[in-house]
Residue, then its C-alpha position, 0 to 999 in steps of 0.5 A: m500500500g502506498l503512502q497516499l493510500e495508506a493515509l486515505h485508508n486511515w483517514v476513512a477509518a477515522a471518519l467512521a470511528i473504527e479501526p483501520a484493520t476492519i475495512s478494506l479499500t479496493q480500487i475501482a474503475g475510474d475515469a479520464s481524470p487523475r482521480r481514483y476511487f476505492r470501494v470501502s468494505r468490512r473485512r471478513g469477520a468484522t462488525d458492521i460499518a457503523l456509518p455516521s448520520g447527518a448526510p443531507d439528502s435531496s430534500g435538505s433533511n438528514r438521514i442515515i445511510e444504511a449500506d455494506t459499502l461506501i466510496a473513497a476518493l483520492s482526488p489531486g488538488s487540480e481536480n476542482n475539489d472545492a467545487f465538488l462538494a458545492v456542486q453536490r450540494l446544489m444538485s442534491t437540493a434540486g432533487l438529483r440523486v447524487p452520492a451523499q457526502i459523509a466526509a471530506d479533507l479538501t487539503r488532502g483531496f480525501f472523500l468519503m461518500e455513498d456507494l450508488g453501486d456498479a450499474l452504469l448507464s453504459s452497461q445497460l444501453e441496448q435497443r430494448s432498454v434505452e427507450t426506458w433509461y434515456p427518458l429517466a435520465l432527461r427527466e433528471l437533466a430537467k431537475l438540473t435546468a430548473i436550478s436558478h443559475r443566477d444563485a449557482r455561483l458557477p464558471l460561466m461558459n463564455a466565449a473565451r472558455i469556448k475558444e480555450e476548449l477548442s484549442v485542445f483540437p489543433e494542439w493535441f488532435l491535429r498536431g499531436l495525433l495527426g502530425l499536422s504542421d502549423a502551416e497546415i492548420p488554418i488558425a483564422m478559420l478555427d478562430s472564425l468557427a470558435t466566434y460562430l460557436a460562441e454566438a450560438f451558445s450565447a443565443q441559447t437559454q443559460c442554465v446549470v450545465h453538468r458538462d459530462f452528462h454521459c452513460r459513464n457518469l450516470m448510475c442505474l440504481p436498484d430502485g429504477g432511478v438514475g444517479v449522477i456522478d462526476f459533477q464537479d465541473a459543472v458550469i453555467g451554459p447552454v440549455t442543449y449542452d447536457a443533452v449533447s452529452l447524453l444523446k450524442d455520447c461519445y461512447v454510444l452511437w445512436h441514429r440521428q432520428d433517435q437523436l432528434r426524436w428524444l431531443e424533441q421529447y426533452r424540449q417538450q419536457l422543458a417547455r412544460n416546465e416553462l423554460a424558454v426553449g424556442n421551437p423544435r428547429t431553434f432547439q436542434d440547431g443549438f443542439d447540434m452546434c453544442g455537439l460540434q464544439r464538444h466533439l472537436r474538444v473531445l478529439g483533443v482531449f482523447a488524443r491528449l489522454h493517449l499521448r500525455d497520460g498513456k491512455p491509448a483506450y480513448l483511441d477506440d472512441l475517436p471514430r465515433v466522435w469524428h462521425y458525429i462531427r461529420e454528421v452534423l456539418a453535413q446538415y449545415q452547408n448552407i452556413p459559410t463558416l461551417r461549409d469552409f470548415s467542413g470542406w478543409l476536414d474533407d481535403a486536408v484532415m480526412p485523408v490523414i485520418t483514414k491512414q490512422p490504425w484507430y480509424k473506422d468508417l462508422k455507420a450509425p445503427k438503424p433508427l429505433a423508431g420513426d422520424p421525430 
């Protein structure tokens, strides 16, 4: 056991007022960040873990968590630890099912929280079940949009942030992964694209945005509900952004007809909640522009995870992300900024991509239902 893990182990035991020898910490699958997660359980022969009372539930009252296991997290200071607790309280108060926090040490980046189990939405998505889980997930997402963003005190997804996020696309994907030179990358065109997308973001209703509301951050709970994790990077941004994370998920591919059908169901739900969402076409345009920005950023992020962080498994997801980008651009050839960018991708980038060992020409599956 490393010194940091030993310190976490002893801290968890102290938080639970039990002897360290009575519990074990087993590392579980993490995400793309440097955080590490551990399941806390009783050692064989030990008495039950005595959990403290007072963990706030979604109604703001206190409850006792009764469980055989907990989750401990080891999170470096680079991972927005202050925001983790603040956003947890924000979402819990809004009625979302997020892990209840039991103890935290922000100085050392130690967290002890409720265990929502192992059933990620990603493990449950298939044609027979998606029509059950996606409406439930979108219902949770609607709760997020109902939070007063003026009181949330979260960072703004403004033009500067959008441009900064897009910078990983030329830096890590074009230069780093594909090997394009500076002379081969049209910076002025990318700047124009960033400006266009920033305007598309700001034109939408602004709300609290999870930022990674996808199938690996949603839990299928035993009671049939949906749990939400990995929320510490929440911002104030456009209303369609989280719908992109779910319906244009980087880890699962659905036919565009199904994407838009679910999107329209979500728009109608928000309209019933008296949120300003505009007509179906306006909402869809916002959804597509958020998707274009998100997926260009993700190309850079996944390339960086491979090149800098030694996580090559994310290369397997690049064809799916690339598919989403090409799918959207094909719909907006009447807009000069997008048409020019699309043409450059076809002429200068696509020939390089097709030579990459990770490249696959993906075809979306058949639609599950008719036109939206």
